[in-house]
C-alpha positions in Angstrom: 66.9 -101.9 -70.6 65.6 -99.2 -68.3 61.9 -98.3 -68.1 61.1 -94.7 -67.2 58.0 -94.1 -65.2 55.1 -92.1 -66.5 53.0 -89.8 -64.3 53.5 -88.5 -60.8 54.7 -90.2 -57.7 52.6 -90.3 -54.6 55.1 -87.9 -52.8 54.7 -85.3 -55.6 50.9 -85.5 -55.4 51.0 -85.0 -51.6 53.4 -82.1 -51.8 51.1 -80.5 -54.4 48.1 -81.0 -52.2 49.9 -79.5 -49.2 50.8 -76.4 -51.2 47.2 -76.1 -52.4 45.9 -76.4 -48.9 48.3 -73.7 -47.6 47.1 -71.4 -50.4 43.4 -72.0 -49.6 43.9 -71.4 -45.9 45.9 -68.2 -46.6 43.2 -67.0 -49.0 40.5 -67.7 -46.4 42.4 -65.8 -43.7 42.9 -62.9 -46.0 39.1 -62.9 -46.7 38.3 -62.9 -43.0 40.7 -60.1 -42.4 39.2 -58.0 -45.2 35.7 -58.6 -43.9 36.7 -57.6 -40.3 38.3 -54.4 -41.7 35.2 -53.7 -43.8 32.9 -54.1 -40.8 35.1 -51.8 -38.6 35.2 -49.2 -41.4 31.4 -49.3 -41.7 31.1 -48.8 -37.9 33.5 -45.9 -38.0 31.6 -44.3 -40.8 28.3 -44.7 -38.9 29.9 -43.3 -35.8 31.0 -40.2 -37.7 27.4 -39.8 -39.0 26.0 -40.2 -35.5 28.4 -37.6 -34.0 27.4 -35.2 -36.9 23.7 -35.8 -36.2 24.2 -35.0 -32.5 26.1 -31.8 -33.4 23.3 -30.8 -35.7 20.7 -31.5 -33.0 22.7 -29.4 -30.5 22.9 -26.5 -33.0 19.1 -26.6 -33.5 18.6 -26.4 -29.7 20.7 -23.4 -28.7 18.7 -22.7 -25.6 19.9 -25.9 -24.0 23.3 -26.3 -25.8 24.3 -22.8 -24.5 23.7 -23.7 -20.9 26.6 -24.0 -18.5 28.3 -27.4 -18.5 26.6 -28.6 -15.3 23.1 -27.7 -16.5 23.6 -28.9 -20.1 22.2 -32.3 -20.6 24.2 -32.8 -23.8 27.5 -32.5 -22.0 28.1 -35.4 -19.7 25.7 -37.6 -21.7 26.8 -41.2 -21.2 25.2 -44.5 -22.4 26.4 -48.1 -22.4 24.4 -50.6 -24.4 25.4 -53.3 -21.8 23.0 -51.5 -19.4 20.1 -52.6 -21.6 17.8 -51.2 -24.2 16.7 -47.6 -23.8 13.3 -47.2 -22.4 10.6 -45.7 -24.6 10.4 -41.9 -24.4 7.8 -39.4 -25.3 8.5 -38.0 -28.8 8.4 -34.4 -30.0 6.4 -35.3 -33.1 2.8 -35.1 -32.0 3.1 -32.1 -29.6 5.5 -29.2 -29.3 8.4 -29.8 -26.9 10.2 -27.4 -24.6 14.0 -27.0 -25.4 14.8 -29.3 -22.4 12.3 -31.9 -23.6 13.8 -31.7 -27.1 17.3 -32.3 -25.6 16.0 -35.4 -23.7 14.4 -36.7 -26.9 17.6 -36.1 -28.8 19.6 -38.1 -26.3 17.0 -40.9 -26.3 17.4 -41.1 -30.1 21.2 -41.3 -29.6 20.8 -44.1 -27.1 18.6 -46.0 -29.5 21.1 -45.6 -32.4 24.0 -46.8 -30.3 22.0 -49.7 -29.0 20.8 -50.7 -32.5 23.9 -50.2 -34.6 27.0 -50.8 -32.5 27.7 -54.2 -30.9 28.0 -53.6 -27.1 28.2 -49.9 -28.0 28.7 -46.9 -25.7 28.8 -43.2 -26.1 30.1 -40.3 -24.1 29.8 -36.6 -24.7 32.2 -34.4 -22.6 34.8 -31.6 -22.8 38.2 -33.1 -23.3 41.3 -31.0 -24.1 43.5 -34.0 -24.8 41.5 -37.1 -25.9 44.6 -38.7 -27.4 46.9 -40.7 -25.1 50.3 -40.5 -26.8 51.8 -43.1 -24.4 49.2 -45.7 -25.2 48.8 -44.4 -28.8 45.0 -44.5 -28.7 42.0 -42.4 -27.6 41.0 -42.3 -23.9 37.6 -42.8 -22.5 38.3 -40.5 -19.6 37.6 -36.8 -20.1 39.6 -34.1 -18.5 36.7 -31.6 -18.3 38.8 -28.7 -19.6 36.4 -25.8 -19.6 38.2 -24.3 -22.6 38.0 -27.5 -24.7 35.4 -28.1 -27.3 32.8 -30.9 -26.6 33.8 -34.3 -28.0 31.7 -37.4 -28.8 33.4 -40.6 -27.9 31.9 -43.8 -29.4 33.1 -47.3 -28.8 31.9 -50.8 -29.5 32.9 -54.4 -29.3 36.2 -54.9 -31.0 37.7 -51.5 -30.1 39.9 -52.7 -27.2 38.4 -50.6 -24.4 39.3 -47.4 -26.2 36.8 -45.3 -28.2 36.5 -46.5 -31.8 35.7 -42.9 -32.8 36.2 -39.5 -31.3 34.6 -36.5 -32.9 34.8 -32.9 -32.0 31.5 -31.0 -31.8 31.2 -27.5 -33.2 
């Protein structure tokens, strides 16, 4: 007479636990990837808003924005948060500012926003006729200074692999 076993063997239980563990690890990795993508998407959205804000500030200050490139403080603006927090600047709220003071205030506000919202952030405003590097398939930090090109805002932060995470063309 032969007796059939009831239940699961130890090997079957271990295989089931292994399959479950692989599934849990895979789900965790997917969750981490989704969170990283969400964070980068939020930073890109904020970068677009910051570039739009800078463009609006430049349009409101045509006396300075219309200056030749060498005299225009908006063009050539560069800030790296690794250099430290921006120093306090006089505001244009309590007393009227000249157009040049307003430009400096605008750029101070940009420094503060980059420092506060982008991990190891940096920003650059320049003229660049070809910001896309087709060989490397990414944006470049370097600007070619093409006098006929529109100004661009280049924003980068930790996690953008030494290339700008956002490049926006200013009107």
